[in-house]
C-alpha positions in Angstrom: 66.8 27.7 36.1 69.1 29.1 33.4 67.0 28.7 30.2 69.8 29.8 27.9 72.1 27.1 29.3 69.4 24.5 29.0 68.8 25.5 25.4 72.5 25.3 24.6 72.7 21.8 26.0 69.8 20.4 24.1 69.6 22.6 21.0 71.4 20.1 18.9 68.9 17.3 19.7 66.0 19.7 18.9 67.6 20.7 15.7 68.1 17.1 14.7 64.4 16.3 15.5 63.3 19.2 13.4 65.4 17.9 10.5 64.0 14.4 10.8 60.4 15.8 10.8 61.1 17.7 7.6 62.7 14.7 5.9 60.4 13.3 3.2 61.5 9.7 3.3 63.0 8.2 6.5 65.1 5.1 6.6 64.6 2.5 9.4 67.4 4.0 11.5 66.1 7.5 11.0 62.6 6.5 12.1 64.0 4.9 15.2 66.0 8.1 15.9 62.9 10.2 15.4 61.1 8.1 18.1 64.0 8.5 20.6 64.3 12.2 20.0 60.6 12.7 20.3 60.6 11.0 23.7 63.6 13.0 24.9 62.1 16.3 23.7 58.8 15.5 25.4 60.7 15.0 28.6 62.5 18.4 28.1 59.1 20.1 27.5 57.7 18.5 30.7 60.6 19.7 32.7 60.4 23.3 31.3 56.7 23.5 32.0 57.1 22.3 35.6 59.8 24.9 36.2 57.6 27.6 34.6 60.3 28.5 32.2 60.3 30.8 29.2 56.9 30.5 27.4 58.5 31.2 24.0 60.6 28.1 24.3 57.7 26.0 25.6 55.6 27.0 22.6 58.4 26.2 20.2 58.9 22.7 21.6 55.2 22.1 21.8 54.9 22.9 18.1 57.9 20.7 17.2 56.4 17.8 19.2 53.1 18.2 17.5 54.7 18.0 14.1 56.8 15.0 15.2 53.7 13.2 16.5 51.9 13.7 13.2 54.9 12.3 11.4 55.0 9.3 13.7 51.3 8.5 13.6 50.9 9.1 9.9 49.9 12.0 7.7 46.3 13.3 7.8 43.9 12.4 5.1 42.8 15.7 3.6 39.1 16.5 3.7 39.0 17.1 0.0 40.2 13.5 -0.6 37.5 12.1 1.6 34.9 14.1 -0.3 36.3 13.0 -3.6 36.3 9.3 -2.5 32.7 9.6 -1.4 31.5 11.3 -4.6 33.4 9.1 -7.0 33.3 5.7 -5.2 31.4 5.5 -2.0 28.1 7.1 -2.9 27.7 5.6 -6.4 28.8 2.1 -5.1 26.1 2.3 -2.4 23.5 3.3 -5.0 24.5 0.4 -7.2 24.2 -2.0 -4.2 20.6 -1.0 -3.5 19.5 -0.8 -7.1 17.1 -3.8 -6.8 15.5 -2.2 -3.7 15.2 1.0 -5.6 13.6 -0.8 -8.6 11.2 -2.5 -6.2 10.1 0.8 -4.6 9.6 2.3 -8.1 7.5 -0.7 -9.3 5.4 -0.7 -6.1 4.7 3.1 -6.5 4.0 2.7 -10.2 1.4 -0.1 -9.7 -0.4 1.8 -7.0 -0.3 5.2 -8.9 -1.7 3.7 -12.1 -4.4 1.8 -10.3 -5.5 4.9 -8.4 -5.4 7.0 -11.6 -7.5 4.5 -13.6 -10.0 4.2 -10.7 -10.5 7.9 -10.3 -10.5 8.7 -14.0 -13.3 6.3 -14.8 -15.6 7.0 -11.9 -17.1 10.5 -11.4 -18.4 9.3 -8.0 -14.9 8.5 -7.0 -13.7 12.0 -8.1 -16.4 13.6 -6.0 -15.6 11.4 -3.0 -11.9 12.3 -3.2 -11.8 15.9 -4.5 -15.2 17.3 -3.5 -17.8 19.1 -5.5 -17.6 19.9 -9.2 -16.5 23.4 -8.4 -13.7 22.1 -6.3 -12.7 19.8 -9.1 -12.8 22.5 -11.7 -10.7 24.8 -9.6 -8.1 22.1 -9.0 -7.9 21.1 -12.6 -7.9 24.6 -14.1 -6.1 26.7 -11.5 -4.7 25.0 -8.4 -2.6 22.3 -9.9 -0.6 24.6 -12.3 -0.8 27.5 -9.8 1.2 25.5 -7.2 4.3 25.9 -9.3 4.1 29.7 -9.6 2.8 30.9 -6.2 6.3 31.6 -5.0 9.4 33.2 -6.5 11.7 30.7 -8.3 14.5 30.7 -5.8 12.1 30.5 -2.8 10.1 27.6 -4.4 13.3 25.7 -5.3 14.5 26.1 -1.7 11.1 24.9 -0.3 10.9 21.8 -2.3 14.5 21.0 -1.9 14.4 21.1 1.9 11.1 19.3 2.1 12.2 16.5 -0.2 15.6 16.1 1.5 13.8 15.7 4.8 11.5 13.1 3.3 14.4 11.2 1.9 16.3 11.3 5.2 13.2 10.2 7.1 12.8 7.2 4.7 16.4 6.1 5.4 16.3 6.7 9.1 12.8 5.1 9.7 13.2 2.5 7.1 14.7 0.2 9.7 11.2 -0.3 11.1 10.0 -1.9 7.8 6.7 -0.1 8.1 7.4 3.6 7.4 8.7 3.2 3.8 5.7 1.2 2.4 3.3 3.7 4.1 5.2 6.7 2.7 5.4 5.2 -0.8 1.7 4.4 -0.7 0.8 7.9 0.2 3.0 9.3 -2.5 1.7 6.9 -5.1 -2.0 7.7 -4.3 -1.3 11.4 -4.3 0.3 11.4 -7.7 -2.1 8.8 -9.2 -5.3 10.4 -8.0 -4.3 13.9 -9.3 -3.0 12.5 -12.5 -6.2 10.5 -13.1 -8.4 13.5 -12.4 -6.5 15.8 -14.8 -6.5 13.1 -17.5 -10.2 12.5 -17.1 -10.8 16.3 -17.5 -8.7 16.6 -20.7 -5.7 18.1 -18.9 -3.3 15.2 -19.2 -0.7 17.3 -21.0 -0.7 19.8 -18.2 -0.1 17.1 -15.6 2.8 15.4 -17.4 4.2 18.7 -18.6 4.5 19.9 -15.0 5.4 16.7 -13.3 7.9 15.2 -15.7 10.6 17.9 -15.8 11.5 17.6 -12.1 9.6 14.5 -11.2 11.8 12.1 -13.0 14.9 12.9 -10.9 12.9 13.7 -7.7 10.9 10.4 -7.7 14.1 8.5 -8.5 15.7 10.1 -5.4 12.6 9.1 -3.3 12.8 5.5 -4.6 16.5 5.4 -3.8 15.8 6.7 -0.2 13.0 4.1 0.1 15.4 1.4 -1.1 18.1 2.5 1.3 15.5 2.4 4.2 14.4 -1.1 3.3 18.0 -2.3 2.9 18.6 -1.1 6.4 15.5 -3.0 7.6 16.7 -6.1 5.9 20.2 -5.8 7.4 18.8 -6.8 10.8 16.2 -9.2 9.5 18.7 -11.2 7.5 22.2 -10.3 8.8 23.9 -13.3 7.2 27.1 -14.3 8.9 27.4 -11.1 10.8 25.8 -10.3 14.1 22.7 -8.2 13.8 24.3 -5.2 15.5 27.3 -5.4 13.2 25.2 -5.8 10.1 23.0 -2.9 11.1 26.0 -0.7 11.9 27.7 -1.4 8.5 24.6 -0.9 6.5 23.5 2.1 8.6 26.7 4.0 7.9 26.5 3.3 4.2 22.8 4.2 4.0 23.4 7.5 5.9 25.9 8.3 3.2 23.2 7.6 0.6 20.9 10.1 2.5 23.7 12.7 2.4 24.3 12.2 -1.3 20.6 12.5 -2.1 20.7 16.0 -0.7 22.7 17.0 -3.7 20.5 15.0 -6.1 17.4 16.6 -4.7 19.0 20.1 -4.9 19.2 19.5 -8.7 15.6 18.4 -8.9 14.6 21.4 -6.7 16.4 23.8 -9.1 14.6 22.2 -12.0 11.2 22.4 -10.2 11.8 26.0 -9.2 13.2 27.4 -12.4 12.3 25.0 -15.3 8.9 23.5 -14.4 7.1 26.9 -14.2 9.1 28.5 -17.0 7.6 29.5 -20.4 9.7 27.0 -22.2 7.9 24.6 -24.5 6.7 21.4 -22.9 9.2 19.3 -24.9 12.1 21.5 -23.7 11.1 21.3 -20.1 10.6 17.5 -20.2 13.9 17.2 -22.2 15.8 18.9 -19.4 14.2 16.5 -16.9 15.1 13.5 -19.1 18.8 14.7 -19.4 19.0 15.1 -15.6 17.7 11.6 -15.1 20.0 10.1 -17.7 23.0 11.9 -16.1 22.1 10.3 -12.7 21.7 6.9 -14.3 25.1 7.2 -16.0 26.7 8.3 -12.7 25.4 5.1 -11.0 26.2 2.8 -13.9 29.7 4.2 -14.9 31.0 4.8 -11.4 28.9 2.7 -9.1 29.1 -0.7 -10.8 32.9 -0.8 -11.0 33.4 0.6 -7.5 31.0 -2.0 -6.1 32.7 -4.8 -8.0 36.0 -3.6 -6.5 34.7 -4.1 -3.0 33.4 -0.6 -2.2 30.2 -0.7 -0.2 29.7 3.0 0.7 30.7 2.4 4.3 33.4 4.6 6.0 37.0 3.5 6.1 38.0 0.7 8.4 40.0 3.1 10.6 36.7 5.0 11.3 34.4 2.0 11.4 35.9 0.3 14.4 36.5 -3.4 15.1 33.9 -6.1 14.8 33.8 -9.7 16.1 35.2 -12.2 13.6 32.6 -14.4 11.9 32.8 -17.7 10.0 31.3 -18.3 6.6 
């Protein structure tokens, strides 16, 4: 086969296709022409490949067809736009939608923690049964509790608590569908915080407890409550699916709640940095707690200012329709 002759015969069509691909705005006639030329050029490429012709020409036409195909099927959605949409609309909207579940997790934890703290603070026998001998209690109160925050380097400690808390949050979301894991995890967390807090307060070290817990704990616990709320929302999606089928309801909420888990990785990174660098720092207690309060207020503002309007506009935190797939129509 004479490749040069073949090129001479069809070069004008290929040039026209290249021009249409580069045209910013196509009219109806130009779009139809683009389709026809795309089909013809695809035939030319198939013929050239079957005849094992010049590879340079084959590569040239393959590239041209790829660009034409992209033009026909629509432009790609840049990754940075997807990330921006998730950060500005999807994630905060999902947080706003599960706010009552989050408040419920926080209230449940607070009641248990306070009850456990009051119980252990007012009963020496309870302190001994939970924490051991008086020597063990003294060591925990005077050394171990505060020493926990300084036993590793700042960066190492921040990385440890970040990865651990991110895993806990992801587990709450993933296993929340069972309806059992989240209450159990919240109970364990509440008892751990409440018992240690009650012990330190009973031994005159309440300022140490709050001074070390509050800087990072405000944001960290908020993230845990959000993860718990997301898990319970996922559980409720199949318990009470509404008009949707249970599988569809679980799929829709599952995608949105996985997005919440991913967003919490960033939130917990911030709390991990605070725990690793601010909590054990020599800053005054008021300054360390102030940093924690500012971080918590920033998160609350993020949810309120971005999440509420996005949710009211119909944003749910789910992926775009073109990625979500089709679902059966429902009534009501």
